[in-house]
C-alpha positions in Angstrom: 96.6 95.6 74.1 98.4 98.6 75.6 96.6 99.9 78.6 94.8 96.6 79.4 94.5 95.9 83.1 94.7 92.1 82.7 95.8 90.9 86.2 97.1 87.5 84.8 99.3 89.1 82.2 100.6 91.6 84.8 101.4 88.7 87.3 103.1 86.7 84.5 105.3 89.6 83.4 106.2 90.4 87.1 107.1 86.7 87.7 109.3 86.7 84.5 111.0 89.9 85.6 111.6 88.5 89.1 113.1 85.3 87.6 115.4 87.4 85.4 116.5 89.5 88.4 116.8 86.3 90.5 119.4 84.9 88.0 121.5 88.0 88.7 121.1 88.2 92.5 124.8 87.8 93.0 125.5 91.0 91.0 123.6 93.0 93.6 125.6 91.3 96.4 128.9 92.1 94.6 127.8 95.7 94.1 126.8 95.9 97.7 130.1 94.5 99.0 132.1 96.9 96.8 130.0 99.9 98.0 130.4 98.8 101.6 134.2 98.4 101.2 134.4 101.8 99.5 132.2 103.3 102.2 134.5 102.0 105.0 137.6 103.2 103.1 136.0 106.6 102.5 135.2 107.0 106.2 138.8 105.9 107.2 140.4 108.2 104.6 137.8 110.7 103.7 140.2 113.2 101.9 141.5 110.3 99.8 138.0 109.3 98.8 137.1 112.9 97.7 140.4 113.2 95.8 139.7 109.9 94.0 136.2 111.0 93.1 137.5 114.3 91.9 140.1 112.5 89.8 137.4 110.5 88.2 135.5 113.7 87.5 138.6 115.1 85.8 138.9 111.9 83.7 135.2 112.3 82.7 135.7 115.9 81.8 138.8 115.1 79.7 137.0 112.4 77.8 134.0 114.7 77.2 136.4 117.4 75.9 138.0 114.9 73.5 134.6 113.8 72.2 133.5 117.5 71.9 136.7 118.3 69.9 136.1 115.3 67.6 132.5 116.5 67.1 133.9 119.9 66.3 136.2 118.6 63.6 133.5 116.4 62.1 130.9 119.3 62.1 127.2 119.2 61.7 126.3 118.8 65.4 123.5 121.4 65.4 125.5 123.7 67.7 127.5 126.7 66.5 131.2 125.9 66.1 132.1 128.7 68.5 130.1 127.2 71.4 131.3 123.7 70.5 135.0 124.9 70.6 134.4 126.7 73.9 132.9 123.6 75.4 135.6 121.4 74.1 138.4 123.7 75.5 136.7 124.2 78.8 136.2 120.4 79.3 139.8 119.7 78.3 141.1 122.4 80.6 139.0 121.3 83.6 140.0 117.6 82.9 143.7 118.3 82.6 143.8 120.6 85.7 141.8 118.1 87.8 144.0 115.1 86.8 147.2 117.1 87.5 146.0 118.3 90.9 142.8 116.7 92.1 143.2 118.0 95.7 143.2 121.7 94.4 140.1 121.0 92.4 138.4 119.4 95.5 139.4 122.5 97.5 137.8 124.8 95.0 134.6 122.7 95.1 134.7 123.0 98.9 134.9 126.9 98.5 131.8 126.7 96.3 130.1 124.6 98.9 131.1 127.1 101.6 129.7 130.0 99.6 126.4 128.1 99.0 126.1 127.4 102.7 126.6 131.0 103.7 124.1 132.3 101.0 121.6 129.6 102.0 122.0 130.4 105.7 121.4 134.2 105.1 118.3 133.3 103.0 116.9 131.1 105.8 117.4 133.8 108.4 115.8 136.5 106.2 112.9 134.2 105.4 112.4 133.4 109.1 112.3 137.1 109.9 109.7 137.7 107.2 107.4 134.9 108.2 107.8 135.2 112.0 104.2 136.4 112.5 102.6 133.7 110.4 104.8 130.7 111.4 105.4 129.3 114.8 108.9 128.1 115.7 110.4 130.3 113.0 113.5 130.5 115.3 114.3 126.9 114.2 114.5 128.1 110.6 116.7 131.0 111.7 118.9 128.7 113.8 119.3 126.3 110.8 120.4 129.4 108.8 122.9 130.4 111.4 124.3 126.9 111.5 124.7 126.8 107.7 126.6 130.1 107.9 128.9 128.8 110.6 129.5 125.6 108.6 130.2 127.6 105.5 132.6 129.8 107.3 134.4 126.8 108.8 134.7 125.2 105.3 136.1 128.4 103.9 138.6 128.7 106.7 139.7 125.1 106.5 139.0 123.5 103.2 140.8 120.3 104.1 138.3 119.8 106.9 135.5 120.5 104.5 137.0 117.8 102.1 137.2 115.4 105.0 133.6 116.0 106.1 132.4 115.6 102.5 134.4 112.3 102.3 132.7 111.0 105.5 129.3 111.8 104.0 130.3 110.0 100.8 131.3 107.1 102.9 128.0 107.0 104.8 126.1 107.2 101.5 128.2 104.3 100.1 127.6 102.2 103.2 123.8 102.8 103.0 123.8 102.0 99.3 125.8 98.9 99.8 123.6 97.6 102.6 120.5 98.2 100.3 122.2 96.3 97.5 123.0 93.4 99.7 119.5 93.3 101.0 118.0 93.4 97.5 120.5 90.7 96.3 119.6 88.3 99.0 115.9 89.0 98.6 116.1 88.3 94.8 118.1 85.1 95.4 114.9 83.2 96.3 113.6 84.0 92.8 116.6 82.4 91.1 115.8 79.3 89.1 117.0 76.1 90.8 
C-alpha cells in the first residue's frame, strides 16, 4: 500500500534500482569522460566553448520558433494567436541571428552579465551601509559589491575577456561534473550483474 514503511520492500526496491543502474555503469563513465574532455577543451579554448554553447542555444531557439510557428498554423494552443506569432518570430529571429554570428550573441550576453554585476555590486554596497550598525564585518559585503562592480566594468570594457572567463568557468564546471560521473559510474559497477 502507498505510504507503507515496510523496510523489506524498500530494501528490495533499492536493490533492484541499484542492479538496473549497475547494468548501465559504463554510461556514467562515458558521460564523465566526455564531460572531462569538454572541460579540458573549454579551459584551453574558452572563447570557442562559449561560442559553441551559444550556437547550440541558437539552434534550440530556431527549433522552438519553428515549432511555435507550426502550432500557430494548427491553432487551438490556448494562447492568443498574437502572442503565439510574437513568440514564434522572436524565437526564429534569435535563432537565426545566433547561428549566423554566435560570437556577437555571446558578446551581448556578456554585456548583460556586466550590467547584472554592476547593479548587484551597487545593491550590496547600499545594503552593507544600511545594516552596518546591526551586522559585524559589513565591510566584507561592501567589498564584495565593489569587486562585482569592478568585474562588471572589466567585462563591459573587454567583452572577449568576459567570454573567456565564462568559458573557463564552464570548463571547470564540466570537469567537476565529469569527475562526479566517473566516480558514480565506477561505484555503480559493483552492482552490475556478473
